[in-house]
C-alpha positions as CSV (number, residue, x, y, z in Angstrom):
1,M,110.4,274.2,104.9
2,M,109.8,275.2,108.4
3,R,106.1,275.8,107.8
4,R,105.9,272.4,106.2
5,A,107.6,270.6,109.1
6,G,105.4,272.5,111.6
7,A,102.3,271.3,109.8
8,R,103.7,267.7,110.0
9,S,104.3,268.2,113.6
10,C,101.0,269.4,114.3
11,A,99.3,266.6,112.5
12,A,101.5,264.1,114.3
13,L,100.4,265.6,117.6
14,G,96.8,265.5,116.7
15,A,97.0,261.8,115.7
16,A,98.6,261.2,119.1
17,V,96.0,263.0,120.9
18,L,93.4,261.2,119.1
19,L,95.0,257.8,119.9
20,V,95.1,258.6,123.5
21,V,91.4,259.6,123.7
22,L,90.4,256.5,121.8
23,A,92.5,254.3,123.9
24,G,90.9,256.0,127.0
25,C,87.5,255.5,125.6
26,A,88.1,251.6,124.9
27,T,89.5,251.3,128.4
28,A,86.6,253.0,130.0
29,H,84.2,250.9,128.0
30,G,86.1,247.8,128.9
31,L,85.8,248.5,132.7
32,G,82.1,248.7,132.5
33,P,79.8,250.1,135.3
34,A,81.2,249.8,138.9
35,R,80.1,246.7,140.7
36,R,78.1,247.4,143.9
37,T,79.6,246.6,147.3
38,A,76.6,246.7,149.5
39,P,73.3,244.9,149.8
40,N,70.3,246.2,148.1
41,A,66.8,246.7,149.6
42,A,65.6,243.0,148.6
43,E,68.8,241.6,150.1
44,R,68.4,243.5,153.3
45,A,64.6,242.6,153.6
46,A,65.3,239.0,153.1
47,V,68.0,239.1,155.8
48,E,65.7,240.8,158.3
49,R,62.6,238.3,157.5
50,T,64.8,235.3,158.0
51,T,66.5,236.7,161.2
52,Q,63.1,237.6,162.8
53,A,61.9,234.0,162.2
54,F,64.1,232.9,164.9
55,A,63.8,235.8,167.6
56,A,67.2,235.9,169.3
57,E,70.2,238.2,169.1
58,T,73.1,236.8,167.2
59,G,75.7,238.6,168.8
60,D,78.2,237.4,166.1
61,A,79.0,238.5,162.7
62,R,81.3,235.5,161.9
63,L,78.9,234.1,159.5
64,P,78.0,236.8,157.0
65,W,75.4,235.7,154.4
66,V,76.8,235.1,150.9
67,Q,73.8,234.9,148.6
68,L,70.0,234.8,148.9
69,W,68.3,231.2,148.9
70,T,65.4,230.1,147.1
71,S,62.5,228.1,148.8
72,A,64.2,224.8,147.4
73,Q,67.5,225.7,148.7
74,F,66.9,227.2,152.0
75,P,65.8,224.2,154.1
76,P,69.1,222.1,153.2
77,A,71.3,225.3,153.5
78,M,70.1,226.1,156.7
79,Q,70.3,222.6,158.1
80,R,73.8,222.2,156.7
81,C,74.9,225.5,158.5
82,V,73.3,224.4,161.9
83,G,74.9,220.9,161.5
84,D,78.2,222.3,160.9
85,Q,78.2,225.0,163.5
86,S,77.0,222.5,166.1
87,L,79.2,219.3,164.9
88,G,76.0,217.6,164.2
89,Q,74.5,218.0,167.6
90,L,71.4,220.1,166.4
91,S,68.7,219.6,163.8
92,V,66.4,222.3,162.7
93,Q,62.7,222.0,161.5
94,I,61.7,224.5,159.0
95,G,58.2,225.6,158.0
96,L,57.4,227.3,154.6
97,P,55.9,229.3,153.2
98,Q,55.1,231.1,156.5
99,L,58.7,230.9,157.6
100,S,59.2,229.1,160.9
101,L,62.2,227.5,162.6
102,S,62.4,225.1,165.5
103,Y,65.3,223.0,166.5
104,S,66.0,219.9,168.6
105,I,69.3,218.8,170.4
106,V,70.2,215.4,169.0
107,G,73.4,214.7,170.9
108,S,73.7,213.3,174.1
109,G,76.6,215.5,175.5
110,S,76.1,218.8,177.7
111,W,77.1,220.8,174.5
112,P,75.5,222.7,173.0
113,D,73.2,223.6,176.0
114,E,70.1,225.8,175.1
115,A,71.5,229.1,175.2
116,E,74.3,228.1,172.7
117,A,71.9,226.1,170.5
118,A,69.7,229.0,170.3
119,R,72.8,231.4,169.2
120,I,73.7,228.7,166.6
121,V,70.3,228.7,165.1
122,A,70.1,232.6,165.0
123,R,73.6,232.8,163.4
124,C,72.7,230.3,160.7
125,A,69.2,232.3,160.1
126,A,71.3,235.4,159.5
127,A,73.7,233.5,157.2
128,T,71.4,231.8,155.0
129,P,68.6,234.4,154.1
130,L,65.6,233.2,152.1
131,D,64.4,234.9,149.0
132,D,60.6,234.5,149.3
133,R,59.6,237.1,146.6
134,V,58.4,234.6,144.3
135,L,55.9,233.3,147.0
136,R,54.2,236.6,147.1
137,I,53.7,237.2,143.4
138,E,49.9,237.3,142.6
139,R,48.3,234.5,140.1
140,G,47.8,237.1,137.6
141,D,51.7,237.5,137.3
142,W,52.5,233.8,136.9
143,D,52.6,233.9,133.1
144,A,55.0,236.8,133.3
145,L,57.3,235.0,135.8
146,Y,57.2,232.0,133.8
147,S,58.1,233.8,130.5
148,Y,61.0,235.9,132.4
149,E,62.4,232.8,133.8
150,L,62.4,230.7,130.5
151,T,63.5,233.6,128.1
152,T,65.7,235.7,130.2
153,L,66.8,234.5,133.7
154,R,67.7,230.8,132.8
155,P,69.6,231.8,129.6
156,C,71.7,234.4,131.5
157,L,72.8,232.1,134.3
158,L,73.5,229.3,131.6
159,A,75.6,231.9,129.6
160,R,77.7,232.5,132.8
161,G,78.5,228.9,133.4
162,Y,76.0,228.1,136.2
163,P,74.2,224.9,136.3
164,V,70.4,225.2,135.8
165,T,67.9,222.4,135.4
166,R,65.3,222.0,132.7
167,M,62.4,224.5,132.8
168,P,59.3,222.6,133.9
169,S,56.2,222.7,131.8
170,R,53.9,225.7,132.4
171,A,51.3,223.4,134.1
172,D,54.0,221.9,136.5
173,F,55.3,225.3,137.0
174,E,52.0,226.7,138.1
175,Q,51.3,223.6,140.3
176,R,54.5,224.2,142.2
177,L,53.6,227.9,142.8
178,R,50.0,226.8,144.0
179,A,51.8,224.4,146.4
180,Q,54.0,227.0,147.6
181,H,57.0,225.1,146.4
182,P,58.0,227.1,143.4
183,W,60.7,226.2,141.0
184,S,63.6,228.8,140.1
185,P,66.8,228.8,137.7
186,Y,68.5,229.8,140.9
187,D,67.7,226.4,142.6
188,T,71.1,224.8,141.6
189,V,73.2,228.1,141.7
190,T,75.7,228.7,144.4
191,V,78.3,231.5,144.5
192,P,81.8,231.5,146.4
193,T,81.5,235.2,147.8
194,R,79.0,237.8,148.5
195,F,80.8,240.0,145.8
196,A,80.1,237.0,143.2
197,W,76.5,237.2,144.2
198,Y,76.3,241.0,143.8
199,A,77.7,240.6,140.2
200,L,75.7,237.6,139.3
201,S,72.3,238.9,140.7
202,D,72.8,242.4,139.0
203,D,73.5,240.6,135.6
204,C,70.8,238.1,136.0
205,P,68.2,239.6,138.5
206,P,65.9,236.9,140.1
207,L,63.0,239.0,139.2
208,S,62.2,241.6,136.3
209,P,61.7,245.1,137.3
210,T,57.9,244.7,136.6
211,L,57.7,241.6,138.8
212,E,59.6,243.3,141.5
213,S,57.3,246.2,141.5
214,A,54.4,243.7,141.6
215,V,55.9,242.0,144.8
216,S,56.3,245.4,146.5
217,T,52.7,246.4,145.5
218,A,51.4,242.9,147.1
219,A,53.7,243.5,150.1
220,A,52.3,247.2,150.5
221,G,48.9,245.9,150.2
């Protein structure tokens, strides 16, 4: 009798341990990989390029960047930032694809003066970094870019509830690239926080690893 009871106890203990192990595996699987909390190399490079386009020390970290902006998004995002920070007293002129920034004071008051205007524009340049990697993709990789955005990136963004416009025809897509005004599935995507950007851009990278490598190679050359 004692022997049989002991056997039952061992079996029950083994089952309990198995359930704990399985529960632990299910919990770990549900958590998934840890989300990153720091910018990657592409993001750091984008912030640096945009900031260098307006050579001034910001001296102010109150306007951290939230996401990388496409070529279509960047001009209105920059203008909106400058307008908000200057209470409508400044206007910016933006040149692409060779990124250049200039500004003019449109108000009639004494504020902002030239020094404050420069600080506002510099802060906004740091807060709205331009992702210009697509502009540096060689013609031979345009087919791969079109395929990636059509079959992978656009469906990925749509699956996560973000609005994405209809993919242009291949001819229109290439014409926009030649004109240095590319279409991107990210053109209509905005996120509320940088951590939301980290999660989205990791799940739906703006470029595939192969294209990312092609951009790096072109930049090195």
